[in-house]
N, C-alpha and C positions, 0 to 999 in steps of 0.2 A: 502495498499498500502504500510507502513513503520515497517508496523508489518511480512509483507513478505519478508522487502528485511533485515531486522533481521535478519526473520529466513536463506535468502541465508546466508549473513554475520556469522551469528551462524556453517552454515555448510562449509562454507571455512574456517575458524580459524579449526573446526575441524579434517582438513585436517593433516596430518604430513607436515613436511615440508615449510621455509620460500614464504610466502605472502608478492608480494610487495604492496602496494599499497601508489600512491605519491599523494602528497601537493596541494591542490590547493586555490585558494581563490576569485572565483568570478566561473558563474554557464557556462562560456565562459570554459576559464582551466579546469573544471569537465564534459565537453564533447570533450574536446582533449582528460579526459583522459579518457572516457571512450570507445572515438571511436580507442583508440591507442590499446585494448582489456584488460586492466587492469581489475581484478574483482572488486575493489571496491575505492574509496580514504577516505582521512584526509583531513578537512578543516584545515589552516594554521593558529592558534591567530596570529601567528606576520606578516604573510600575509597578514589576515583582517584590524591590525589595520593600517599595512605600508599601503595598500592601499586608504582608507578608512579617515584613521585620518594625515598619514605622520607620526605615532610616531610608536614609541616601544613597543609593547607589558609588558609592564608594567601596566597593571593596566587603564591603559587612557582611552579601550576598553568597553564597559556597554555588561550585558543578551541583553540590547533588540537591540545593535550592531547584534551584533553576531546573534542573532536570525531571523535578516530580511535577512544576509547575504546568515545566514546558507537556508531558507525558496527559498532561489532563488536559490541555490546552491542545495539542494533536490530536485525539481521542475523538476528542468533542466533535469536530470535522468536517470535514469533505475538500473545503479549498486549502491549497496551500501556507504553511505558515514556516515562518525567517528566524531565526532564535536570534535574540542579541546573549552569543557570549564572552562577552568583553576580550579579553587578552588572550581565551584558552585554560584560565584560571591555572595559570602555570609557569614550568616549561614545559619547553618539546616533547618529550612523553606525554603531561601532561593533557597536554593542547591535543597529542594524537587521540590520546581518551575520546574529550570533550566531543569531540567532532563524532568518533565510534558510537559514544552511549549518544549523542545527539542523532544517528542519523538512525539511531535503535529509538528513538524514542518516539520518530516519523517525522520528523520538521524533516521541508524539501529543499531549504536553507539556512547560510548557518550568515551570521558578520562575526567582524573580524576584528577588531582591535589594534594597529601593530604601534600602537605606541605607550610609554610610557606612561604610567598612572601618577595624574599631579598630586595627590594625596602623600607617592612617596620622597618626592620632592620637592623645592621649593627654584629650583635650577630646571626642571623640567620644561616647561613652553621654551627655551632655549638651545635643547637638544634636540637633532635631526626627530624624525618621526621615527628612524629602522634603531637608535639608540636605546635599546634594555641591554646590552653588553656593558654600554659605562656607567653601568647606575655601579660594578661595585668599585669601580678608577675612583667617582665621582666620592660614595662612600672612605674610603679610606684613605684618599686625601681631605677627607672633613675628620678624618679619625687624628693624619700624624697633625693637621692644621690644630685638633683639641687639642691632643697631645704635649705638642708642644708649648702651647703658649699654657698647662698645667706644670708643665715644667719651667717656665718660665719663671709662670710664678712660684713655685717654693723658692729659685733660687732668689727670689726676691726678697726672702720671706715673709711670702704673704698668702698660705696655705690654700686656706679658705678670704672670697672676697666677704669682704664686711669685716672680716674679720680681723684680732690685731693679738700678733702672739711679743 
């Protein structure tokens, strides 16, 4: 069934023009989108995080929670569903697991973000979108600067800011 939905989605997206597909966060929303005549819908990571956890879409919701909610959505309708998979929920092995799991859940398409989540570093806006591999380097540079600052502070006899010894 998922492969048939993927084929329908592929054929739809190959047609010229703009193809509207509203976002949903639960099975009822997907049913309403389908009954309104839309040819597909997209799961909204923000909406699912908000409805399940009452939290923003900033990495709080897990792969398992998205998979669980997504299965309910995909099983409720006959139109193709595109899932919001964030950054794949981890490294390359996690991404492989995420893709396989979402295919098995019945999704016809997957949206993946190839960027560093903004919550990881205040410098992320400076980095190119494929710079995830630079994060350890940034963390290392930051650690080195912090360590150098503490060592320098101790050497000056001021171990703790605000305290005199």
